[in-house]
N, CA, C and O atoms as CSV, one atom per row, in Angstrom:
chain,resi,resn,atom,element,x,y,z
A,1,MET,N,N,-15.020,-1.205,18.338
A,1,MET,CA,C,-13.881,-0.361,18.088
A,1,MET,C,C,-13.735,-0.144,16.578
A,1,MET,O,O,-13.886,-1.085,15.800
A,2,THR,N,N,-13.453,1.039,16.182
A,2,THR,CA,C,-13.264,1.373,14.777
A,2,THR,C,C,-11.883,0.914,14.327
A,2,THR,O,O,-10.904,1.013,15.066
A,3,GLU,N,N,-11.827,0.411,13.098
A,3,GLU,CA,C,-10.555,-0.044,12.540
A,3,GLU,C,C,-9.783,1.111,11.933
A,3,GLU,O,O,-10.349,2.153,11.602
A,4,LYS,N,N,-8.469,0.908,11.792
A,4,LYS,CA,C,-7.641,1.897,11.120
A,4,LYS,C,C,-8.124,2.057,9.680
A,4,LYS,O,O,-8.599,1.106,9.058
A,5,LEU,N,N,-7.996,3.250,9.179
A,5,LEU,CA,C,-8.391,3.559,7.811
A,5,LEU,C,C,-7.286,3.119,6.858
A,5,LEU,O,O,-6.106,3.357,7.115
A,6,LYS,N,N,-7.667,2.483,5.768
A,6,LYS,CA,C,-6.695,2.119,4.735
A,6,LYS,C,C,-6.635,3.263,3.737
A,6,LYS,O,O,-7.655,3.690,3.196
A,7,VAL,N,N,-5.418,3.754,3.503
A,7,VAL,CA,C,-5.232,4.889,2.598
A,7,VAL,C,C,-4.119,4.583,1.603
A,7,VAL,O,O,-3.306,3.684,1.818
A,8,SER,N,N,-4.095,5.335,0.526
A,8,SER,CA,C,-3.030,5.194,-0.458
A,8,SER,C,C,-1.719,5.686,0.154
A,8,SER,O,O,-1.714,6.416,1.145
A,9,ARG,N,N,-0.623,5.274,-0.452
A,9,ARG,CA,C,0.693,5.716,0.017
A,9,ARG,C,C,0.791,7.245,-0.056
A,9,ARG,O,O,1.378,7.875,0.824
A,10,GLU,N,N,0.216,7.834,-1.102
A,10,GLU,CA,C,0.246,9.282,-1.288
A,10,GLU,C,C,-0.461,10.003,-0.130
A,10,GLU,O,O,0.059,10.984,0.402
A,11,VAL,N,N,-1.641,9.514,0.255
A,11,VAL,CA,C,-2.386,10.120,1.368
A,11,VAL,C,C,-1.633,9.903,2.678
A,11,VAL,O,O,-1.554,10.813,3.504
A,12,ALA,N,N,-1.083,8.713,2.875
A,12,ALA,CA,C,-0.330,8.429,4.102
A,12,ALA,C,C,0.856,9.373,4.251
A,12,ALA,O,O,1.147,9.836,5.354
A,13,ASP,N,N,1.542,9.660,3.150
A,13,ASP,CA,C,2.685,10.574,3.211
A,13,ASP,C,C,2.257,11.953,3.693
A,13,ASP,O,O,2.960,12.582,4.484
A,14,VAL,N,N,1.101,12.427,3.217
A,14,VAL,CA,C,0.612,13.745,3.649
A,14,VAL,C,C,0.196,13.686,5.125
A,14,VAL,O,O,0.527,14.586,5.897
A,15,LEU,N,N,-0.521,12.638,5.514
A,15,LEU,CA,C,-0.931,12.511,6.909
A,15,LEU,C,C,0.283,12.452,7.832
A,15,LEU,O,O,0.269,13.025,8.922
A,16,ASP,N,N,1.329,11.761,7.394
A,16,ASP,CA,C,2.559,11.678,8.188
A,16,ASP,C,C,3.205,13.043,8.370
A,16,ASP,O,O,3.856,13.297,9.383
A,17,SER,N,N,3.025,13.917,7.391
A,17,SER,CA,C,3.691,15.220,7.420
A,17,SER,C,C,2.926,16.291,8.210
A,17,SER,O,O,3.457,17.374,8.452
A,18,LEU,N,N,1.699,15.999,8.608
A,18,LEU,CA,C,0.922,17.003,9.351
A,18,LEU,C,C,1.604,17.317,10.676
A,18,LEU,O,O,2.071,16.416,11.372
A,19,ASN,N,N,1.656,18.580,11.012
A,19,ASN,CA,C,2.278,19.010,12.259
A,19,ASN,C,C,1.272,18.815,13.398
A,19,ASN,O,O,0.455,19.691,13.682
A,20,ARG,N,N,1.352,17.666,14.030
A,20,ARG,CA,C,0.378,17.328,15.079
A,20,ARG,C,C,0.815,17.836,16.450
A,20,ARG,O,O,0.062,17.720,17.416
A,21,LYS,N,N,2.015,18.394,16.548
A,21,LYS,CA,C,2.481,18.919,17.831
A,21,LYS,C,C,1.956,20.335,18.073
A,21,LYS,O,O,1.568,20.684,19.188
A,22,ASP,N,N,1.951,21.141,17.013
A,22,ASP,CA,C,1.526,22.536,17.162
A,22,ASP,C,C,0.022,22.731,16.981
A,22,ASP,O,O,-0.557,23.664,17.537
A,23,LEU,N,N,-0.616,21.842,16.198
A,23,LEU,CA,C,-2.056,21.958,15.971
A,23,LEU,C,C,-2.753,20.710,16.512
A,23,LEU,O,O,-2.284,19.590,16.309
A,24,SER,N,N,-3.856,20.909,17.187
A,24,SER,CA,C,-4.602,19.793,17.765
A,24,SER,C,C,-5.349,19.009,16.689
A,24,SER,O,O,-5.559,19.496,15.579
A,25,THR,N,N,-5.737,17.810,17.033
A,25,THR,CA,C,-6.545,16.983,16.131
A,25,THR,C,C,-7.828,17.718,15.774
A,25,THR,O,O,-8.257,17.704,14.620
A,26,ASP,N,N,-8.441,18.360,16.764
A,26,ASP,CA,C,-9.667,19.117,16.533
A,26,ASP,C,C,-9.447,20.216,15.489
A,26,ASP,O,O,-10.298,20.434,14.627
A,27,THR,N,N,-8.328,20.893,15.566
A,27,THR,CA,C,-8.022,21.965,14.607
A,27,THR,C,C,-7.854,21.392,13.201
A,27,THR,O,O,-8.376,21.953,12.238
A,28,TRP,N,N,-7.126,20.276,13.075
A,28,TRP,CA,C,-6.948,19.657,11.762
A,28,TRP,C,C,-8.290,19.226,11.176
A,28,TRP,O,O,-8.543,19.424,9.987
A,29,ILE,N,N,-9.147,18.640,12.005
A,29,ILE,CA,C,-10.462,18.197,11.522
A,29,ILE,C,C,-11.295,19.404,11.092
A,29,ILE,O,O,-11.973,19.356,10.066
A,30,ARG,N,N,-11.248,20.472,11.863
A,30,ARG,CA,C,-11.990,21.686,11.508
A,30,ARG,C,C,-11.468,22.253,10.181
A,30,ARG,O,O,-12.254,22.697,9.344
A,31,MET,N,N,-10.151,22.239,9.991
A,31,MET,CA,C,-9.572,22.740,8.741
A,31,MET,C,C,-10.021,21.882,7.556
A,31,MET,O,O,-10.305,22.403,6.478
A,32,HIS,N,N,-10.083,20.577,7.761
A,32,HIS,CA,C,-10.505,19.678,6.680
A,32,HIS,C,C,-11.970,19.924,6.317
A,32,HIS,O,O,-12.359,19.805,5.155
A,33,SER,N,N,-12.771,20.267,7.316
A,33,SER,CA,C,-14.206,20.463,7.081
A,33,SER,C,C,-14.527,21.792,6.393
A,33,SER,O,O,-15.628,21.966,5.870
A,34,GLU,N,N,-13.590,22.714,6.389
A,34,GLU,CA,C,-13.852,24.054,5.861
A,34,GLU,C,C,-13.717,24.171,4.349
A,34,GLU,O,O,-13.977,25.240,3.798
A,35,GLY,N,N,-13.326,23.122,3.675
A,35,GLY,CA,C,-13.187,23.193,2.219
A,35,GLY,C,C,-12.028,22.354,1.741
A,35,GLY,O,O,-11.425,21.590,2.496
A,36,GLU,N,N,-11.735,22.517,0.475
A,36,GLU,CA,C,-10.674,21.713,-0.129
A,36,GLU,C,C,-9.293,22.227,0.257
A,36,GLU,O,O,-9.083,23.417,0.491
A,37,TRP,N,N,-8.364,21.278,0.313
A,37,TRP,CA,C,-6.961,21.620,0.503
A,37,TRP,C,C,-6.456,22.125,-0.848
A,37,TRP,O,O,-6.684,21.483,-1.873
A,38,VAL,N,N,-5.777,23.264,-0.854
A,38,VAL,CA,C,-5.338,23.840,-2.115
A,38,VAL,C,C,-3.840,23.679,-2.371
A,38,VAL,O,O,-3.408,23.703,-3.524
A,39,SER,N,N,-3.060,23.519,-1.339
A,39,SER,CA,C,-1.620,23.364,-1.566
A,39,SER,C,C,-1.368,22.020,-2.242
A,39,SER,O,O,-2.021,21.023,-1.933
A,40,VAL,N,N,-0.427,22.011,-3.154
A,40,VAL,CA,C,-0.098,20.789,-3.891
A,40,VAL,C,C,0.262,19.671,-2.906
A,40,VAL,O,O,-0.124,18.519,-3.102
A,41,LYS,N,N,0.985,20.010,-1.873
A,41,LYS,CA,C,1.425,19.029,-0.878
A,41,LYS,C,C,0.242,18.335,-0.191
A,41,LYS,O,O,0.289,17.129,0.054
A,42,ASN,N,N,-0.809,19.089,0.119
A,42,ASN,CA,C,-1.939,18.540,0.880
A,42,ASN,C,C,-3.119,18.085,0.028
A,42,ASN,O,O,-4.073,17.516,0.558
A,43,LYS,N,N,-3.072,18.325,-1.285
A,43,LYS,CA,C,-4.207,17.979,-2.162
A,43,LYS,C,C,-4.673,16.529,-2.028
A,43,LYS,O,O,-5.876,16.290,-2.128
A,44,PRO,N,N,-3.797,15.550,-1.808
A,44,PRO,CA,C,-4.286,14.170,-1.665
A,44,PRO,C,C,-5.315,13.991,-0.534
A,44,PRO,O,O,-6.097,13.041,-0.553
A,45,LEU,N,N,-5.311,14.901,0.442
A,45,LEU,CA,C,-6.282,14.812,1.537
A,45,LEU,C,C,-7.707,15.061,1.053
A,45,LEU,O,O,-8.663,14.678,1.727
A,46,ASN,N,N,-7.861,15.696,-0.106
A,46,ASN,CA,C,-9.193,15.956,-0.654
A,46,ASN,C,C,-9.923,14.665,-1.015
A,46,ASN,O,O,-11.138,14.683,-1.214
A,47,THR,N,N,-9.212,13.558,-1.102
A,47,THR,CA,C,-9.860,12.278,-1.416
A,47,THR,C,C,-10.550,11.679,-0.191
A,47,THR,O,O,-11.302,10.713,-0.313
A,48,LEU,N,N,-10.297,12.246,0.985
A,48,LEU,CA,C,-10.886,11.717,2.222
A,48,LEU,C,C,-12.119,12.516,2.627
A,48,LEU,O,O,-12.116,13.746,2.606
A,49,SER,N,N,-13.169,11.792,2.996
A,49,SER,CA,C,-14.340,12.461,3.571
A,49,SER,C,C,-13.955,12.976,4.956
A,49,SER,O,O,-12.890,12.642,5.474
A,50,LEU,N,N,-14.813,13.777,5.543
A,50,LEU,CA,C,-14.545,14.281,6.892
A,50,LEU,C,C,-14.435,13.117,7.880
A,50,LEU,O,O,-13.551,13.100,8.736
A,51,GLU,N,N,-15.333,12.156,7.751
A,51,GLU,CA,C,-15.306,10.995,8.648
A,51,GLU,C,C,-14.012,10.194,8.473
A,51,GLU,O,O,-13.411,9.756,9.455
A,52,GLU,N,N,-13.591,10.009,7.232
A,52,GLU,CA,C,-12.355,9.264,6.979
A,52,GLU,C,C,-11.139,10.016,7.529
A,52,GLU,O,O,-10.242,9.413,8.119
A,53,PHE,N,N,-11.119,11.328,7.331
A,53,PHE,CA,C,-10.016,12.138,7.834
A,53,PHE,C,C,-9.945,12.048,9.360
A,53,PHE,O,O,-8.869,11.858,9.927
A,54,ALA,N,N,-11.093,12.183,10.017
A,54,ALA,CA,C,-11.136,12.090,11.480
A,54,ALA,C,C,-10.691,10.709,11.946
A,54,ALA,O,O,-9.936,10.595,12.912
A,55,THR,N,N,-11.146,9.668,11.275
A,55,THR,CA,C,-10.738,8.300,11.630
A,55,THR,C,C,-9.226,8.152,11.516
A,55,THR,O,O,-8.582,7.586,12.400
A,56,ALA,N,N,-8.666,8.662,10.428
A,56,ALA,CA,C,-7.218,8.563,10.220
A,56,ALA,C,C,-6.454,9.237,11.352
A,56,ALA,O,O,-5.449,8.707,11.825
A,57,LEU,N,N,-6.924,10.404,11.790
A,57,LEU,CA,C,-6.227,11.136,12.848
A,57,LEU,C,C,-6.454,10.537,14.233
A,57,LEU,O,O,-5.539,10.515,15.056
A,58,ILE,N,N,-7.656,10.057,14.490
A,58,ILE,CA,C,-7.994,9.582,15.835
A,58,ILE,C,C,-7.651,8.106,16.034
A,58,ILE,O,O,-7.013,7.740,17.021
A,59,VAL,N,N,-8.070,7.273,15.108
A,59,VAL,CA,C,-7.860,5.822,15.237
A,59,VAL,C,C,-6.522,5.412,14.636
A,59,VAL,O,O,-5.806,4.570,15.177
A,60,GLY,N,N,-6.208,6.025,13.513
A,60,GLY,CA,C,-4.966,5.694,12.816
A,60,GLY,C,C,-5.255,5.253,11.395
A,60,GLY,O,O,-6.409,5.167,10.977
A,61,TYR,N,N,-4.186,4.973,10.657
A,61,TYR,CA,C,-4.326,4.575,9.263
A,61,TYR,C,C,-3.177,3.644,8.904
A,61,TYR,O,O,-2.147,3.598,9.577
A,62,GLU,N,N,-3.386,2.918,7.839
A,62,GLU,CA,C,-2.329,2.067,7.312
A,62,GLU,C,C,-2.355,2.177,5.800
A,62,GLU,O,O,-3.393,2.449,5.196
A,63,VAL,N,N,-1.204,1.962,5.207
A,63,VAL,CA,C,-1.090,2.093,3.759
A,63,VAL,C,C,-1.664,0.846,3.101
A,63,VAL,O,O,-1.308,-0.283,3.435
A,64,GLU,N,N,-2.558,1.088,2.161
A,64,GLU,CA,C,-3.150,0.004,1.388
A,64,GLU,C,C,-2.193,-0.325,0.244
A,64,GLU,O,O,-1.816,0.552,-0.534
A,65,MET,N,N,-1.807,-1.587,0.151
A,65,MET,CA,C,-0.885,-1.976,-0.911
A,65,MET,C,C,-1.595,-1.969,-2.255
A,65,MET,O,O,-2.775,-2.302,-2.359
A,66,THR,N,N,-0.854,-1.586,-3.268
A,66,THR,CA,C,-1.374,-1.646,-4.632
A,66,THR,C,C,-1.403,-3.115,-5.061
A,66,THR,O,O,-0.730,-3.939,-4.442
A,67,PRO,N,N,-2.161,-3.463,-6.102
A,67,PRO,CA,C,-2.155,-4.847,-6.584
A,67,PRO,C,C,-0.745,-5.336,-6.940
A,67,PRO,O,O,-0.410,-6.492,-6.683
A,68,HIS,N,N,0.074,-4.471,-7.524
A,68,HIS,CA,C,1.449,-4.852,-7.856
A,68,HIS,C,C,2.247,-5.179,-6.590
A,68,HIS,O,O,3.023,-6.135,-6.572
A,69,GLU,N,N,2.055,-4.394,-5.548
A,69,GLU,CA,C,2.754,-4.642,-4.287
A,69,GLU,C,C,2.292,-5.942,-3.638
A,69,GLU,O,O,3.097,-6.661,-3.047
A,70,VAL,N,N,1.006,-6.246,-3.745
A,70,VAL,CA,C,0.476,-7.507,-3.202
A,70,VAL,C,C,1.116,-8.689,-3.923
A,70,VAL,O,O,1.540,-9.652,-3.284
A,71,ILE,N,N,1.189,-8.617,-5.256
A,71,ILE,CA,C,1.787,-9.700,-6.044
A,71,ILE,C,C,3.254,-9.868,-5.668
A,71,ILE,O,O,3.702,-10.989,-5.426
A,72,ALA,N,N,4.011,-8.771,-5.615
A,72,ALA,CA,C,5.434,-8.848,-5.292
A,72,ALA,C,C,5.656,-9.413,-3.892
A,72,ALA,O,O,6.563,-10.220,-3.690
A,73,SER,N,N,4.845,-9.001,-2.932
A,73,SER,CA,C,4.971,-9.490,-1.564
A,73,SER,C,C,4.700,-10.995,-1.482
A,73,SER,O,O,5.449,-11.739,-0.849
A,74,GLU,N,N,3.635,-11.421,-2.122
A,74,GLU,CA,C,3.289,-12.848,-2.105
A,74,GLU,C,C,4.350,-13.660,-2.846
A,74,GLU,O,O,4.692,-14.766,-2.427
A,75,TYR,N,N,4.860,-13.123,-3.926
A,75,TYR,CA,C,5.910,-13.774,-4.712
A,75,TYR,C,C,7.137,-14.039,-3.836
A,75,TYR,O,O,7.651,-15.157,-3.798
A,76,VAL,N,N,7.600,-13.008,-3.135
A,76,VAL,CA,C,8.781,-13.133,-2.279
A,76,VAL,C,C,8.522,-14.127,-1.143
A,76,VAL,O,O,9.387,-14.941,-0.821
A,77,THR,N,N,7.337,-14.062,-0.539
A,77,THR,CA,C,6.987,-14.983,0.545
A,77,THR,C,C,7.016,-16.426,0.068
A,77,THR,O,O,7.605,-17.286,0.722
A,78,ARG,N,N,6.382,-16.695,-1.070
A,78,ARG,CA,C,6.338,-18.058,-1.602
A,78,ARG,C,C,7.709,-18.521,-2.074
A,78,ARG,O,O,8.049,-19.696,-1.933
A,79,GLN,N,N,8.495,-17.611,-2.630
A,79,GLN,CA,C,9.848,-17.956,-3.078
A,79,GLN,C,C,10.691,-18.387,-1.876
A,79,GLN,O,O,11.409,-19.385,-1.943
A,80,GLN,N,N,10.604,-17.640,-0.790
A,80,GLN,CA,C,11.349,-17.995,0.426
A,80,GLN,C,C,10.860,-19.317,1.015
A,80,GLN,O,O,11.655,-20.104,1.528
A,81,ASP,N,N,9.547,-19.561,0.939
A,81,ASP,CA,C,8.990,-20.823,1.434
A,81,ASP,C,C,9.564,-21.999,0.638
A,81,ASP,O,O,9.883,-23.041,1.209
A,82,TRP,N,N,9.692,-21.831,-0.669
A,82,TRP,CA,C,10.264,-22.903,-1.500
A,82,TRP,C,C,11.735,-23.118,-1.155
A,82,TRP,O,O,12.177,-24.257,-1.011
A,83,ILE,N,N,12.495,-22.032,-1.021
A,83,ILE,CA,C,13.923,-22.142,-0.710
A,83,ILE,C,C,14.132,-22.790,0.661
A,83,ILE,O,O,14.992,-23.659,0.808
A,84,ASN,N,N,13.358,-22.377,1.655
A,84,ASN,CA,C,13.556,-22.859,3.022
A,84,ASN,C,C,12.917,-24.214,3.305
A,84,ASN,O,O,13.473,-25.011,4.062
A,85,ASN,N,N,11.756,-24.486,2.707
A,85,ASN,CA,C,10.995,-25.682,3.084
A,85,ASN,C,C,10.726,-26.646,1.932
A,85,ASN,O,O,10.199,-27.738,2.143
A,86,MET,N,N,11.086,-26.243,0.714
A,86,MET,CA,C,10.889,-27.079,-0.473
A,86,MET,C,C,9.428,-27.488,-0.673
A,86,MET,O,O,9.154,-28.593,-1.140
A,87,HIS,N,N,8.499,-26.609,-0.327
A,87,HIS,CA,C,7.085,-26.875,-0.567
A,87,HIS,C,C,6.795,-26.703,-2.051
A,87,HIS,O,O,6.956,-25.614,-2.601
A,88,LEU,N,N,6.364,-27.786,-2.700
A,88,LEU,CA,C,6.134,-27.749,-4.140
A,88,LEU,C,C,5.038,-26.758,-4.529
A,88,LEU,O,O,5.104,-26.138,-5.591
A,89,HIS,N,N,4.025,-26.610,-3.662
A,89,HIS,CA,C,2.960,-25.665,-4.004
A,89,HIS,C,C,3.509,-24.239,-4.082
A,89,HIS,O,O,3.027,-23.437,-4.881
A,90,SER,N,N,4.514,-23.917,-3.259
A,90,SER,CA,C,5.112,-22.580,-3.317
A,90,SER,C,C,5.902,-22.399,-4.608
A,90,SER,O,O,5.864,-21.326,-5.210
A,91,LYS,N,N,6.625,-23.448,-5.043
A,91,LYS,CA,C,7.361,-23.362,-6.301
A,91,LYS,C,C,6.378,-23.155,-7.451
A,91,LYS,O,O,6.609,-22.327,-8.332
A,92,GLY,N,N,5.286,-23.908,-7.437
A,92,GLY,CA,C,4.272,-23.759,-8.480
A,92,GLY,C,C,3.636,-22.379,-8.462
A,92,GLY,O,O,3.339,-21.819,-9.517
A,93,PHE,N,N,3.425,-21.824,-7.273
A,93,PHE,CA,C,2.850,-20.492,-7.127
A,93,PHE,C,C,3.783,-19.456,-7.749
A,93,PHE,O,O,3.343,-18.591,-8.507
A,94,VAL,N,N,5.076,-19.547,-7.423
A,94,VAL,CA,C,6.079,-18.626,-7.956
A,94,VAL,C,C,6.130,-18.731,-9.474
A,94,VAL,O,O,6.116,-17.715,-10.169
A,95,GLU,N,N,6.189,-19.947,-9.991
A,95,GLU,CA,C,6.248,-20.127,-11.445
A,95,GLU,C,C,4.959,-19.665,-12.121
A,95,GLU,O,O,4.988,-19.169,-13.247
A,96,GLY,N,N,3.840,-19.826,-11.438
A,96,GLY,CA,C,2.561,-19.353,-11.977
A,96,GLY,C,C,2.522,-17.844,-12.097
A,96,GLY,O,O,2.025,-17.312,-13.089
A,97,ILE,N,N,3.041,-17.146,-11.096
A,97,ILE,CA,C,3.108,-15.682,-11.162
A,97,ILE,C,C,4.001,-15.259,-12.321
A,97,ILE,O,O,3.636,-14.384,-13.106
A,98,GLU,N,N,5.179,-15.885,-12.427
A,98,GLU,CA,C,6.108,-15.543,-13.507
A,98,GLU,C,C,5.472,-15.789,-14.869
A,98,GLU,O,O,5.545,-14.939,-15.756
A,99,PHE,N,N,4.848,-16.954,-15.034
A,99,PHE,CA,C,4.219,-17.292,-16.318
A,99,PHE,C,C,3.128,-16.293,-16.676
A,99,PHE,O,O,3.067,-15.813,-17.808
A,100,THR,N,N,2.277,-15.982,-15.725
A,100,THR,CA,C,1.159,-15.074,-15.981
A,100,THR,C,C,1.647,-13.678,-16.360
A,100,THR,O,O,1.172,-13.095,-17.335
A,101,LEU,N,N,2.593,-13.142,-15.592
A,101,LEU,CA,C,3.102,-11.807,-15.894
A,101,LEU,C,C,3.830,-11.775,-17.231
A,101,LEU,O,O,3.675,-10.825,-17.998
A,102,ASN,N,N,4.626,-12.810,-17.519
A,102,ASN,CA,C,5.326,-12.869,-18.811
A,102,ASN,C,C,4.335,-12.965,-19.960
A,102,ASN,O,O,4.500,-12.293,-20.978
A,103,THR,N,N,3.312,-13.792,-19.807
A,103,THR,CA,C,2.322,-13.968,-20.866
A,103,THR,C,C,1.555,-12.680,-21.131
A,103,THR,O,O,1.271,-12.347,-22.282
A,104,LEU,N,N,1.221,-11.959,-20.069
A,104,LEU,CA,C,0.467,-10.716,-20.212
A,104,LEU,C,C,1.359,-9.516,-20.520
A,104,LEU,O,O,0.866,-8.431,-20.830
A,105,GLY,N,N,2.667,-9.718,-20.434
A,105,GLY,CA,C,3.589,-8.615,-20.698
A,105,GLY,C,C,3.553,-7.544,-19.622
A,105,GLY,O,O,3.755,-6.361,-19.899
A,106,ILE,N,N,3.295,-7.966,-18.397
A,106,ILE,CA,C,3.201,-7.034,-17.270
A,106,ILE,C,C,4.467,-7.142,-16.434
A,106,ILE,O,O,4.949,-8.244,-16.174
A,107,THR,N,N,5.000,-6.018,-16.017
A,107,THR,CA,C,6.175,-5.992,-15.155
A,107,THR,C,C,5.752,-5.609,-13.742
A,107,THR,O,O,5.008,-4.649,-13.540
A,108,VAL,N,N,6.234,-6.369,-12.775
A,108,VAL,CA,C,5.998,-6.053,-11.372
A,108,VAL,C,C,7.357,-6.021,-10.692
A,108,VAL,O,O,8.086,-7.013,-10.685
A,109,GLU,N,N,7.688,-4.868,-10.121
A,109,GLU,CA,C,8.966,-4.731,-9.442
A,109,GLU,C,C,9.087,-5.790,-8.346
A,109,GLU,O,O,8.182,-5.948,-7.526
A,110,GLY,N,N,10.210,-6.514,-8.336
A,110,GLY,CA,C,10.438,-7.547,-7.333
A,110,GLY,C,C,10.125,-8.947,-7.819
A,110,GLY,O,O,10.373,-9.919,-7.106
A,111,VAL,N,N,9.578,-9.068,-9.031
A,111,VAL,CA,C,9.257,-10.378,-9.600
A,111,VAL,C,C,10.143,-10.589,-10.818
A,111,VAL,O,O,10.138,-9.786,-11.751
A,112,LYS,N,N,10.904,-11.679,-10.798
A,112,LYS,CA,C,11.781,-11.987,-11.932
A,112,LYS,C,C,10.933,-12.408,-13.117
A,112,LYS,O,O,9.935,-13.113,-12.969
A,113,GLN,N,N,11.348,-11.963,-14.298
A,113,GLN,CA,C,10.579,-12.268,-15.501
A,113,GLN,C,C,11.481,-12.450,-16.722
A,113,GLN,O,O,12.690,-12.228,-16.665
A,114,ASN,N,N,10.858,-12.859,-17.823
A,114,ASN,CA,C,11.530,-12.963,-19.125
A,114,ASN,C,C,12.829,-13.742,-19.071
A,114,ASN,O,O,13.901,-13.200,-19.344
A,115,GLY,N,N,12.730,-15.019,-18.718
A,115,GLY,CA,C,13.899,-15.869,-18.730
A,115,GLY,C,C,14.740,-15.801,-17.465
A,115,GLY,O,O,15.698,-16.561,-17.321
A,116,GLU,N,N,14.405,-14.921,-16.565
A,116,GLU,CA,C,15.148,-14.816,-15.306
A,116,GLU,C,C,14.439,-15.629,-14.225
A,116,GLU,O,O,14.566,-15.324,-13.039
A,117,SER,N,N,13.704,-16.648,-14.620
A,117,SER,CA,C,12.879,-17.385,-13.691
A,117,SER,C,C,13.654,-17.895,-12.485
A,117,SER,O,O,14.852,-18.169,-12.543
A,118,PHE,N,N,12.933,-18.003,-11.425
A,118,PHE,CA,C,13.447,-18.503,-10.163
A,118,PHE,C,C,13.816,-19.973,-10.312
A,118,PHE,O,O,12.978,-20.778,-10.718
A,119,ARG,N,N,15.014,-20.325,-10.001
A,119,ARG,CA,C,15.465,-21.717,-10.098
A,119,ARG,C,C,16.263,-22.099,-8.862
A,119,ARG,O,O,16.920,-21.264,-8.240
A,120,ILE,N,N,16.193,-23.368,-8.524
A,120,ILE,CA,C,16.998,-23.916,-7.427
A,120,ILE,C,C,18.110,-24.749,-8.036
A,120,ILE,O,O,18.925,-25.317,-7.309
């Protein structure tokens, strides 16, 4: 069985907006094969090969998280693990993320930084 295609949030938004009730999957695939999408709204679809586009329509797709989203998600998960279960490795993980981002001067939405460190 083929797996769902991982796509960027931008591509997923366009795929979500396709009118699949009035046009068949076959029609959408044929349109994709005929050349580049020119409308600003549909241009992100140009990043997909014909096979990828067909997979997205037939099998499905899921949004691939950006590295920042992965860090924020793991941060929140580990923070909750520390609050709920007092696992020291989770506290160390959270503090490690904070230290690394602060040291590198990188901001990740959802991660406390610059003196706002997570404390119990």
